[in-house]
C-alpha positions in Angstrom: -0.1 -0.1 -0.1 1.4 3.9 -0.7 1.0 5.2 2.4 2.6 8.6 1.4 3.4 10.4 -1.5 4.7 13.9 -2.0 6.9 17.0 -3.1 9.2 18.6 -0.9 11.7 21.6 -1.9 14.1 22.6 0.4 13.4 20.1 3.2 10.3 21.6 3.1 6.5 19.7 1.6 4.8 21.6 -0.8 1.4 20.7 -0.2 -0.6 18.6 2.8 -2.2 15.5 1.0 -0.5 12.5 -0.2 -1.2 13.3 -4.7 -1.0 9.9 -7.1 2.3 8.9 -8.0 2.7 10.9 -11.6 1.1 13.5 -10.5 3.9 14.3 -7.7 6.7 13.2 -10.5 5.6 15.8 -12.3 5.5 19.0 -10.2 9.1 17.3 -9.2 10.7 18.0 -13.0 8.3 21.5 -13.1 9.9 21.8 -9.4 14.0 20.8 -10.7 13.7 23.1 -13.7 12.8 26.3 -11.9 15.3 25.5 -9.3 17.8 23.0 -7.3 16.5 20.7 -4.4 13.3 19.8 -4.9 12.5 15.7 -4.6 9.8 13.4 -4.6 9.1 11.2 -1.1 7.2 8.1 -2.1 6.1 5.7 1.4 4.9 2.5 0.7 4.4 -1.1 3.4 3.7 -4.3 1.9 3.4 -3.0 -1.0 1.5 -5.5 -3.9 3.6 -6.0 -7.5 0.9 -3.8 -9.0 2.3 -1.3 -6.9 5.6 -1.9 -6.6 5.4 -2.0 -11.0 3.8 1.7 -10.8 6.4 3.2 -9.1 8.9 1.2 -11.3 7.6 3.0 -14.5 7.0 5.9 -12.9 10.9 7.3 -11.6 12.8 4.6 -14.6 14.1 2.5 -11.6 15.5 -0.5 -12.7 14.1 -4.3 -13.2 16.4 -5.4 -11.3 16.0 -3.1 -8.4 12.6 -3.8 -7.8 12.5 -7.4 -7.9 15.3 -6.9 -5.4 12.9 -5.1 -3.1 10.6 -8.0 -3.7 13.3 -10.8 -2.5 14.0 -11.1 1.3 17.7 -10.2 2.2 19.5 -11.8 5.6 22.0 -9.2 5.5 21.6 -5.5 4.3 23.1 -4.1 1.6 24.2 -1.1 -0.4 23.7 -1.6 -4.7 24.2 1.0 -7.1 21.8 1.5 -10.3 21.6 3.4 -13.0 21.3 7.1 -13.4 22.6 7.7 -9.3 20.0 5.6 -8.1 21.2 3.5 -5.2 19.5 0.8 -3.0 20.3 0.2 0.7 18.4 -2.7 2.3 18.3 -2.4 6.4 16.8 -4.8 8.7 14.4 -3.4 10.9 13.0 -4.8 14.2 9.6 -3.3 16.5 8.4 -5.0 20.1 4.7 -4.8 19.7 3.8 -4.4 23.3 0.0 -5.5 22.5 0.7 -8.8 21.2 4.8 -9.5 23.1 6.3 -10.3 20.1 8.8 -9.1 18.3 7.8 -7.8 14.7 11.1 -8.0 12.1 11.1 -6.3 8.6 13.3 -5.0 6.2 12.7 -1.2 4.5 14.7 -1.1 0.9 14.9 2.9 0.6 15.7 3.6 -2.8 17.8 6.9 -3.1 18.7 9.6 -6.8 18.9 13.1 -7.0 15.3 13.8 -7.7 13.7 11.0 -5.7 13.6 8.6 -2.4 11.3 5.4 -2.8 10.7 3.8 0.6 9.1 -0.2 0.9 8.2 -1.1 4.6 8.2 -5.1 4.3 7.6 -7.3 7.8 8.8 -10.6 7.4 7.8 -13.6 9.4 11.0 -15.5 9.6 11.7 -16.0 12.8 7.8 -17.3 13.0 9.3 -20.1 10.9 11.2 -21.5 13.4 9.0 -21.4 16.2 8.0 -24.8 15.4 11.0 -26.4 15.5 13.0 -23.9 18.1 9.5 -25.9 20.3 10.8 -29.7 19.0 14.4 -28.9 20.2 13.5 -27.1 23.2 11.5 -30.1 24.2 13.6 -32.6 23.0 16.5 -30.9 25.1 14.7 -30.6 28.6 12.8 -33.7 28.0 16.1 -36.0 27.2 15.9 -38.2 30.6 12.2 -38.7 30.1 12.0 -39.5 27.0 15.2 -41.9 27.0 13.0 -43.7 30.1 9.6 -43.6 28.1 9.9 -44.3 24.5 10.5 -47.7 23.5 8.5 -47.4 20.1 8.7 -46.4 16.6 5.3 -45.0 17.5 5.6 -43.5 20.4 8.4 -41.6 19.0 6.2 -40.4 15.9 3.6 -39.4 18.5 5.9 -36.9 19.9 8.4 -36.0 17.8 6.3 -35.8 14.7 3.2 -34.4 16.7 4.9 -32.0 18.6 5.9 -30.6 15.2 2.8 -31.3 12.9 0.7 -28.6 15.3 2.5 -26.0 15.7 3.3 -25.7 11.7 -0.8 -26.2 11.3 -1.1 -23.8 13.9 1.4 -20.8 11.6 -0.3 -22.2 8.5 -3.5 -20.8 9.4 -2.7 -17.8 11.4 -0.4 -17.2 7.8 -4.3 -18.2 5.6 -6.0 -15.2 8.3 -3.2 -13.0 7.8 -3.6 -12.5 4.4 -6.8 -12.9 4.1 -6.8 -9.9 6.1 -4.3 -8.1 4.6 -6.3 -9.1 1.5 -10.0 -7.4 2.7 -7.8 -4.1 3.9 -6.8 -3.7 -0.2 -9.7 -4.7 -2.1 -11.8 -2.2 0.1 -9.7 0.9 0.3 -12.8 2.9 0.2 -13.8 1.6 3.9 -12.5 2.8 6.8 -10.2 0.4 8.2 -11.6 -0.5 11.4 -14.2 -1.5 8.9 -12.6 -3.9 6.6 -10.8 -5.5 9.1 -12.7 -8.5 10.6 -12.9 -8.9 14.3 
């Protein structure tokens, strides 16, 4: 979703409301021809492929730069592309007090003399490893009991594989519910946010 789009000149925002990408690019070009120091800032959060394509086409980004922003990266990095465009990828972590969880994410920043585009994406990498962590913790803390009480393959399958399958199924259900909610928010952008997400 495109969160905001605005033209800045000499550090000051030129309009109060967010504007369409094409209009922001047009105004930036007009302001740059009059005087230096004008640029467009576009802020996005988990953008759709169509939004990324629109940003790419409007600002002339290289296809590889856009593809790079779609991928999850294990390390921060800086890439140089044509026309002085740089892609800076940063890792983020934020603690959510209400859920008592840490959200890991990534921010891709396209920098050029004429624009700054930020793409923030949340990643679920740590959540994927949750079942494995649970199983290794369970077996590690209960090793003595397991050696004494698991004598057959069937018992091992119930405790070992069952302890891995249950969290995996729970994560799959959670991922699908999250994807449906996100799809509802995107498709009903005319409705208020509170009405778009069911409780």
